C-alpha positions as CSV (number, residue, x, y, z in Angstrom):
1,M,2.4,166.2,69.8
2,T,5.2,164.1,70.9
3,I,8.3,164.6,73.3
4,S,11.4,163.0,73.2
5,L,13.1,162.2,76.4
6,G,16.1,160.7,74.8
7,G,18.4,163.7,74.3
8,T,17.5,165.1,77.9
9,Q,18.2,161.7,79.7
10,R,21.6,161.3,77.5
11,S,22.5,165.3,78.8
12,S,21.5,164.2,82.4
13,E,24.2,161.1,82.1
14,N,26.5,163.2,80.5
15,L,26.6,166.0,83.3
16,F,26.2,163.4,86.0
17,H,29.6,161.7,85.0
18,R,31.3,164.8,84.5
19,A,30.5,165.6,88.1
20,L,31.9,162.2,89.2
21,K,34.9,162.9,87.2
22,L,35.1,166.4,88.8
23,V,34.8,164.6,92.6
24,A,37.0,161.9,91.5
25,V,40.0,164.5,90.7
26,W,39.2,166.7,93.6
27,L,39.7,163.7,95.7
28,A,42.7,162.4,94.2
29,V,44.4,165.6,94.2
30,G,43.2,166.4,97.8
31,L,44.5,163.3,98.9
32,A,47.8,163.7,97.4
33,Y,48.7,166.6,99.2
34,H,47.9,165.8,102.5
35,I,49.9,162.6,101.9
36,A,52.5,164.6,100.6
37,A,52.3,167.1,103.3
38,R,52.0,164.4,106.3
39,I,55.4,163.4,104.5
40,G,57.2,166.5,104.4
41,S,55.8,167.3,108.1
42,G,57.9,163.9,109.5
43,V,61.5,164.9,108.3
44,S,62.3,167.6,110.3
45,I,65.0,168.2,112.5
46,G,66.7,170.4,115.4
47,P,64.0,171.7,118.1
48,M,62.4,174.2,115.8
49,A,60.9,170.9,113.7
50,I,62.6,172.6,110.6
51,S,61.1,170.3,107.7
52,L,64.1,169.3,105.2
53,F,61.7,168.7,102.2
54,W,58.4,169.8,101.5
55,P,56.7,167.5,98.5
56,S,53.0,168.6,98.8
57,S,54.6,172.2,96.5
58,G,56.0,169.9,94.2
59,V,52.8,167.7,94.3
60,A,50.8,171.3,93.7
61,M,52.5,173.0,91.2
62,A,52.6,169.4,89.2
63,A,48.7,169.3,89.9
64,V,48.0,172.4,88.1
65,A,50.4,172.0,85.5
66,L,48.4,169.0,84.5
67,L,45.1,170.0,85.4
68,G,44.8,173.7,85.0
69,R,42.2,175.4,87.4
70,T,40.5,172.3,88.7
71,A,43.5,171.5,90.8
72,M,43.4,174.6,92.4
73,P,40.2,174.3,94.6
74,P,40.9,170.8,96.3
75,L,44.6,171.9,97.0
76,F,43.3,175.2,98.9
77,L,41.1,172.8,100.6
78,A,43.7,170.3,101.3
79,A,46.2,173.2,102.6
80,T,43.8,174.8,104.9
81,W,43.2,171.3,106.2
82,F,46.1,170.5,106.8
83,Y,47.4,173.6,108.8
84,L,44.0,173.7,110.7
85,G,45.5,170.1,111.7
86,T,48.8,171.8,113.2
87,D,46.9,173.8,115.8
88,V,47.2,176.9,113.5
89,A,44.1,179.2,114.1
90,L,41.2,179.1,111.0
91,L,42.3,183.0,109.9
92,Y,46.0,181.9,109.6
93,A,45.3,177.9,107.5
94,V,43.4,179.8,105.0
95,I,46.6,182.2,104.1
96,A,48.5,179.5,104.1
97,G,45.9,177.3,102.2
98,A,45.8,180.5,99.8
99,G,49.5,180.8,99.8
100,A,49.9,177.6,98.5
101,T,47.5,177.2,95.7
102,A,48.6,180.7,94.6
103,A,52.8,179.4,94.6
104,A,51.7,176.1,93.0
105,A,49.6,178.2,90.3
106,T,52.5,180.7,89.2
107,G,54.9,177.7,89.2
108,A,52.7,175.9,86.3
109,W,51.7,179.4,84.4
110,L,55.8,180.3,84.2
111,L,56.6,176.5,83.3
112,H,54.2,176.6,80.6
113,R,54.7,179.8,79.4
114,L,58.4,179.4,79.0
115,A,58.3,175.6,78.5
116,G,54.9,174.6,77.3
117,E,53.6,171.1,77.8
118,T,57.3,170.1,78.5
119,T,58.2,166.2,79.5
120,L,61.7,167.6,80.1
121,D,63.3,166.8,77.2
122,R,64.9,169.9,76.1
123,S,68.0,171.1,77.8
124,A,66.5,174.7,78.6
125,D,63.7,172.7,80.5
126,P,65.4,171.9,83.8
127,A,66.8,175.5,84.5
128,I,63.3,176.6,83.5
129,L,61.6,174.2,86.3
130,L,64.5,174.7,88.7
131,F,65.6,178.1,88.7
132,I,62.2,180.0,87.2
133,A,59.2,177.7,88.4
134,A,60.7,176.4,92.0
135,V,62.2,179.4,92.9
136,A,58.9,181.6,92.3
137,S,56.5,179.0,93.7
138,G,58.8,177.8,96.7
139,G,59.2,181.8,97.6
140,I,55.1,182.2,97.7
141,S,54.8,179.4,99.4
142,G,57.4,180.4,102.2
143,L,56.5,183.8,102.2
144,T,52.9,183.3,102.8
145,G,53.5,179.5,104.8
146,A,56.2,181.9,107.4
147,A,53.4,184.4,107.6
148,A,50.9,182.5,108.9
149,M,53.5,181.1,111.8
150,A,54.8,183.9,112.5
151,A,51.6,185.6,113.0
152,E,50.8,182.7,115.2
153,H,53.8,182.4,117.0
154,G,55.3,185.7,117.9
155,A,58.7,183.9,119.4
156,I,59.2,182.2,115.7
157,M,61.7,185.1,113.5
158,F,59.8,185.6,110.3
159,T,63.1,186.6,108.4
160,E,64.6,183.0,109.5
161,M,61.7,181.1,108.7
162,W,60.7,182.2,105.3
163,W,64.1,180.9,104.3
164,V,64.3,177.7,105.8
165,C,60.4,177.0,104.5
166,W,61.2,178.1,100.8
167,V,64.1,176.0,100.3
168,A,62.0,172.9,101.8
169,H,59.2,174.0,99.2
170,F,61.8,174.3,96.6
171,T,63.0,171.1,97.0
172,G,60.1,169.5,97.3
173,I,58.9,171.0,93.7
174,A,62.7,170.2,92.5
175,F,62.6,166.1,93.1
176,I,58.7,165.8,92.8
177,A,57.3,167.8,89.6
178,P,59.6,165.8,87.4
179,L,58.2,163.0,88.3
180,I,55.0,163.8,88.3
181,L,54.8,165.5,84.7
182,V,57.0,163.1,83.4
183,W,54.6,160.2,84.3
184,G,51.6,162.0,84.0
185,R,52.5,163.6,80.5
186,R,53.9,160.7,78.6
187,R,51.6,157.8,77.2
188,D,53.8,155.6,75.4
189,P,54.7,152.2,77.3
190,L,57.7,151.6,79.1
191,P,60.1,149.9,77.7
192,R,61.0,146.1,78.5
193,F,62.7,145.9,81.8
194,T,66.4,144.5,81.1
195,A,69.5,143.2,83.3
196,E,71.4,146.5,82.5
197,T,67.9,148.8,84.1
198,G,68.4,146.4,87.1
199,L,71.9,146.4,87.6
200,I,71.9,150.5,87.2
201,V,68.5,150.6,89.6
202,A,70.2,148.5,92.2
203,G,73.9,150.2,92.0
204,S,72.2,153.6,92.3
205,L,70.2,152.6,95.6
206,A,73.1,150.6,96.8
207,L,75.0,153.7,96.8
208,A,72.9,156.0,97.9
209,G,72.3,153.6,101.2
210,I,75.9,153.7,101.4
211,G,76.1,157.3,101.0
212,Y,73.5,158.7,102.9
213,T,74.2,156.6,106.3
214,N,76.5,156.0,108.9
215,F,77.9,152.6,106.5
216,I,81.1,154.2,106.2
217,G,81.8,156.5,109.1
218,G,84.6,159.4,109.1
219,A,85.4,162.1,107.8
220,L,84.5,159.9,104.0
221,M,81.3,160.2,105.0
222,E,80.3,163.8,103.2
223,T,82.6,162.7,100.1
224,L,81.0,159.2,99.3
225,S,77.5,161.2,99.5
226,Y,78.7,162.0,95.9
227,A,78.9,158.3,95.3
228,V,75.4,158.4,93.8
229,F,76.1,160.7,91.0
230,P,77.9,158.5,88.9
231,G,74.8,155.6,89.2
232,L,72.1,158.1,88.5
233,I,73.8,159.8,85.3
234,L,74.2,156.4,83.8
235,A,70.5,156.4,84.6
236,A,69.8,159.6,82.7
237,I,72.1,158.5,79.9
238,R,70.7,154.7,79.1
239,M,66.8,154.9,80.7
240,D,63.5,156.0,80.2
241,T,62.7,159.6,81.7
242,R,59.9,158.1,83.5
243,I,62.5,155.5,85.5
244,T,65.3,157.7,86.2
245,T,62.7,160.6,87.6
246,A,61.8,157.5,90.0
247,L,65.3,156.8,91.2
248,L,65.9,160.3,91.0
249,T,63.3,160.9,93.7
250,I,64.0,157.9,96.0
251,T,67.6,158.5,96.3
252,A,66.7,162.0,97.8
253,G,64.2,160.7,99.7
254,I,66.7,158.2,101.2
255,A,69.1,161.1,101.8
256,I,66.4,163.2,103.3
257,T,65.1,160.7,105.7
258,C,68.4,159.5,106.7
259,T,69.6,163.1,107.9
260,A,66.1,163.9,109.5
261,W,67.0,160.4,111.7
262,G,70.2,161.6,112.4
263,H,72.3,159.6,110.2
264,G,75.1,160.3,107.0
265,P,76.9,163.5,106.3
266,F,74.7,165.9,106.4
267,A,73.5,165.0,110.3
268,G,75.1,165.6,113.5
269,H,76.1,169.4,113.3
270,D,74.0,172.5,113.9
271,P,70.7,172.5,112.5
272,M,71.1,175.4,110.0
273,Y,74.3,174.0,108.5
274,D,72.6,170.6,108.0
275,L,70.1,172.1,106.5
276,L,72.0,174.2,104.2
277,S,74.6,171.2,103.2
278,L,71.9,168.5,102.4
279,H,69.8,171.4,100.3
280,I,73.0,172.7,98.3
281,H,74.2,168.6,97.6
282,L,70.6,168.0,96.3
283,T,70.4,170.9,94.3
284,I,73.3,169.8,92.7
285,L,72.4,166.2,92.4
286,V,68.8,167.2,90.8
287,M,70.0,169.8,88.1
288,T,72.7,167.6,87.2
289,I,70.9,164.3,86.4
290,L,67.5,166.6,84.9
291,V,69.8,168.4,82.5
292,I,71.8,165.1,81.5
293,M,68.6,163.6,81.1
294,A,66.9,166.7,79.2
295,A,70.0,166.4,77.0
296,T,69.7,162.8,76.5
297,E,66.1,162.9,75.1
298,E,67.0,166.1,73.0
299,R,69.4,164.3,71.3
300,L,67.4,160.7,70.9
301,R,64.8,163.2,69.2
302,A,66.9,164.9,66.9
303,D,68.2,161.2,66.0
304,R,64.9,160.0,65.4
305,Q,64.1,163.4,63.0
306,S,67.4,162.9,61.1
307,A,66.1,159.3,60.5
308,E,62.9,160.6,59.3
309,T,64.3,163.0,57.0
310,L,67.5,160.7,56.0
311,A,64.1,157.7,54.7
312,A,62.6,161.2,53.4
313,L,65.4,161.5,51.3
314,A,66.0,158.2,50.5
315,Q,62.9,157.5,49.2
316,A,63.5,160.7,46.8
317,G,66.0,159.1,45.3
318,R,65.1,156.0,44.9
319,I,61.4,157.9,42.7
320,S,64.3,159.7,41.4
321,A,66.5,156.8,40.0
322,L,63.1,155.0,39.1
323,G,62.5,157.8,36.9
324,E,65.9,157.4,34.8
325,M,65.2,154.1,34.7
326,A,61.7,154.7,33.4
327,A,62.3,153.8,29.7
328,G,63.7,150.3,30.4
329,L,61.3,149.3,32.8
330,A,58.3,150.2,30.6
331,H,59.9,148.1,27.8
332,E,60.0,145.4,30.3
333,L,56.3,145.5,31.3
334,N,55.7,145.6,27.4
335,Q,57.2,142.3,26.9
336,P,54.8,140.4,29.1
337,L,51.6,142.3,28.6
338,A,52.1,141.8,24.6
339,A,52.8,138.3,25.2
340,L,49.3,137.8,27.8
341,K,47.6,139.6,24.3
342,S,49.1,136.8,21.9
343,Y,48.1,134.2,23.9
344,A,44.8,134.8,25.2
345,Q,44.1,135.1,21.5
346,A,45.6,131.9,20.8
347,A,43.6,130.6,23.6
348,A,40.6,131.8,22.6
349,R,41.3,130.2,18.7
350,M,41.9,127.1,19.9
351,T,39.0,126.9,21.8
352,D,37.3,127.6,19.1
353,S,38.6,124.7,17.2
354,G,38.3,122.4,19.6
355,D,42.0,122.1,20.9
356,A,42.1,121.3,24.4
357,R,45.4,120.6,25.1
358,G,46.9,123.9,22.9
359,A,44.4,126.2,24.3
360,R,45.3,124.7,28.0
361,E,49.3,125.6,26.8
362,A,48.7,129.0,25.8
363,V,46.6,129.6,29.7
364,T,49.8,128.0,31.4
365,R,51.7,130.9,29.3
366,I,49.3,133.5,29.8
367,A,49.8,132.7,33.9
368,A,53.3,132.7,33.4
369,M,53.6,136.2,31.6
370,A,51.3,137.5,34.4
371,D,53.2,136.2,37.3
372,R,56.3,138.0,35.7
373,A,54.8,141.2,34.8
374,A,53.4,140.8,38.8
375,A,57.3,140.3,39.6
376,I,58.4,143.2,38.2
377,L,55.7,145.8,39.5
378,Q,56.6,143.9,42.9
379,G,60.2,144.6,42.9
380,I,59.2,148.2,41.6
381,R,56.5,148.8,44.2
382,G,59.1,147.8,47.3
383,Y,61.8,149.5,45.7
384,I,59.7,153.0,45.5
385,G,57.6,152.3,48.9
386,G,60.6,151.5,51.1
387,R,59.4,148.5,52.6
388,G,62.1,147.0,54.1
389,D,63.1,149.9,55.9
390,Q,63.5,148.2,59.2
391,A,66.9,146.6,59.9
392,E,67.3,143.3,59.4
393,D,70.2,140.5,58.5
394,I,70.8,140.1,55.0
395,A,73.1,137.8,52.8
396,P,75.4,140.5,50.5
397,A,75.1,138.1,47.4
398,I,71.2,138.2,47.3
399,S,71.0,142.0,48.3
400,V,73.4,142.5,45.0
401,R,71.9,139.9,42.4
402,E,68.4,141.5,43.5
403,V,70.0,145.6,42.5
404,I,71.3,143.5,39.1
405,R,67.8,141.9,38.3
406,L,66.5,145.6,39.5
407,L,69.0,147.5,37.0
408,E,68.7,144.7,33.9
409,N,66.3,146.9,31.6
410,D,67.7,149.9,32.6
411,P,69.2,151.6,29.3
412,V,72.5,152.5,31.0
413,R,73.6,149.4,32.4
414,R,72.4,147.4,28.8
415,A,75.6,148.8,27.3
416,V,78.0,147.7,30.0
417,T,79.6,144.7,31.2
418,I,79.2,143.8,34.7
419,D,81.5,141.5,36.5
420,V,80.2,140.5,40.4
421,D,82.7,138.5,42.5
422,I,81.1,138.0,45.6
423,E,81.3,134.8,47.5
424,E,78.0,133.4,48.6
425,D,78.6,132.1,52.1
426,L,80.0,136.0,53.3
427,P,79.2,137.3,56.5
428,F,75.8,139.1,57.0
429,V,75.1,142.6,57.7
430,H,72.7,143.9,59.8
431,A,71.1,147.3,57.3
432,A,67.8,148.1,55.9
433,P,67.3,145.8,52.9
434,V,66.1,148.7,50.9
435,Q,68.5,151.7,51.9
436,L,71.2,149.0,50.9
437,Q,70.1,148.4,47.6
438,Q,69.3,152.1,47.1
439,V,72.8,152.8,47.9
440,L,74.4,149.6,45.6
441,V,71.5,151.1,43.0
442,N,73.3,154.7,43.1
443,V,76.9,153.5,42.8
444,I,76.6,150.7,40.3
445,R,74.4,153.1,37.8
446,N,77.3,155.7,38.5
447,A,79.8,153.5,37.2
448,C,77.8,152.4,34.5
449,E,77.7,156.2,33.2
450,A,81.1,157.1,33.7
451,T,82.7,153.9,31.8
452,G,80.2,154.2,28.5
453,P,78.7,152.0,25.9
454,G,81.1,148.7,25.8
455,G,82.7,149.6,29.6
456,T,83.0,147.4,32.4
457,V,81.9,147.3,36.0
458,R,83.3,144.9,38.5
459,L,81.7,144.0,42.1
460,H,83.9,142.5,44.4
461,A,83.2,141.9,48.1
462,E,84.9,140.9,51.3
463,T,85.8,140.6,54.8
464,G,88.4,141.9,57.3
465,D,88.7,143.8,60.8
466,G,85.2,143.0,61.6
467,N,83.9,144.7,58.2
468,L,82.3,144.0,55.1
469,T,83.9,145.6,52.1
470,I,81.7,145.9,48.8
471,S,84.0,147.7,45.8
472,V,82.2,149.1,42.8
473,D,85.3,149.6,40.2
474,D,84.7,151.0,36.4
475,D,87.5,151.8,33.6
476,G,85.5,155.0,33.1
477,P,87.8,158.8,33.5
478,G,87.9,158.4,37.3
479,L,86.0,160.6,40.1
480,P,86.5,164.5,39.2
481,D,88.9,165.9,41.5
482,R,86.7,168.1,43.7
483,P,85.9,168.2,47.7
484,D,82.4,168.3,47.5
485,L,82.3,164.9,45.7
486,F,79.2,164.2,48.6
487,T,78.2,167.6,48.9
488,P,73.9,167.5,48.2
489,F,73.2,169.2,44.9
490,A,76.9,169.1,43.9
491,S,76.6,167.3,40.4
492,E,78.4,167.5,37.0
493,K,75.7,165.6,35.4
494,P,73.7,167.8,32.7
495,N,70.3,166.9,34.3
496,G,71.6,165.3,37.7
497,L,69.9,166.3,41.5
498,G,73.5,165.2,43.0
499,L,71.7,163.9,45.7
500,G,72.6,160.1,45.1
501,L,76.0,159.9,46.2
502,A,75.2,162.2,49.4
503,I,72.0,160.3,50.4
504,S,73.8,156.8,49.8
505,K,76.9,158.5,52.2
506,R,74.5,159.2,54.8
507,I,72.5,156.0,54.4
508,A,76.3,154.1,55.2
509,E,76.7,156.3,57.9
510,A,73.0,155.7,59.4
511,H,74.2,151.7,60.0
512,G,78.0,151.9,61.0
513,G,79.9,152.4,58.1
514,T,81.0,154.8,55.6
515,L,81.1,155.2,51.7
516,T,84.2,156.5,50.1
517,G,86.0,157.4,46.4
518,G,88.8,156.8,44.9
519,T,90.5,155.3,42.1
520,G,90.3,151.3,41.2
521,P,92.6,149.0,39.7
522,L,90.4,149.2,36.1
523,G,91.8,152.8,35.7
524,G,88.4,154.7,36.9
525,A,86.6,155.4,40.2
526,R,86.4,153.1,42.9
527,M,83.8,153.5,45.4
528,T,83.6,151.1,48.6
529,L,81.1,150.7,50.5
530,K,82.2,149.3,54.2
531,L,79.5,148.2,56.5
532,P,80.0,146.7,60.2
533,A,80.1,142.2,59.5
534,R,77.7,140.1,61.4
535,A,79.1,137.1,62.9
536,I,76.1,134.9,60.8
537,R,77.7,132.9,57.4
538,R,74.7,131.4,55.6
539,A,74.5,129.8,52.3
540,A,72.7,132.4,49.7
541,A,69.3,130.8,48.7
């Protein structure tokens, strides 16, 4: 009998790797908590050494939110170890450590229950984090920490110490937890560092240095502390959330450190007054910046979803348009295919008769017809598949020619004369090629349908006021007098879906332009597409 040890060995290796990973996580969490607690104990004011800031509470709650129950044992051990180092009896250190762990678990549970796996990208998330999770977690930590200290030092009033501890824990959660949650959950790469980013960061830090120190003394000090708001608001609107939360935490660190050292607008008064003034200021700051940051992320996400919806509708519109042009496209493809067959038969006969020159000429024509069929299919595939949905600089004349070529075999267009008055050297427009073609296809086909057999459609382009304007005129009966011209699913055509103009208008607006309708010089309708023009001018090839 043969016994395989491979499976057992692999199982042992996996167990060892899991144990090693667990130890590494425990060490990282415990070390982070201990360092944060040391920082918190180093920023204190008054004869009672009242801590202004307890960042370890933010570390603890964020660790449980990210790692779950795995983070709780090292948090308990690290918190107990820290309190033992402050000359607190073992029993009271254990109580404080258990309280810190329970507080972190409670805050993380509330945050997950109400906001999910948040990266603070929804408008409600900052309020949930600060006024539910942080209030509850800070309250538990403050309660157990003050109880342990009051039991050890009878002279300390429990009631006074509880709210002081709660404020410090709340501030630690408010500024540290967002930083860790955003950096811990976002996996996309950081955006490229730009000059704008550098200016915002440098300006915000400079304003923090001025506002939270004695750089300008007197009555203006407290007023100048609010000078940090514009820079951080700009960061929340313009910068990545990871950079914004880091900048917010650094700013709070500057304010707290300066106050602990006796500098700035929140120092030099009664310790309790200084403590309360500082934390009111910081609470307003963190709530303002986090709400603006979350609202900005929510808007950007809505913009992305809107763009995806527009792309899906645009593709549906292209498929619908190609369905209407199917007969003409089939006819166009049938011509090169029939020619291929004829030339192939001729080449076979010439080869049998020994006419090598004639056979070579037939084969050359076969290749030409194959290229023609491939070009037709390539144009259809590119149009229907949405290739070219990335914006680029486009020559208007080239785009119009491609659209006219695409419509050459449309039965609706064949009976209509299309006059094109578009100069070759017009400024470029920055647009997605396929989407621009889709708008032109929709308005040109509508014009051809409106004017009917023997009618005329005229295309004209001009520039002015920094815009490129393309007008499509027809000599048909004109536009219907109704307000829902660009409303989806509103159509007077018997078999129309009513999506063409609605999609075209949204595409124009997505490119910073407009699509409007009116009466043209030919007596019929005029559709006007206006797009921002680029400074680039180049001869259209």
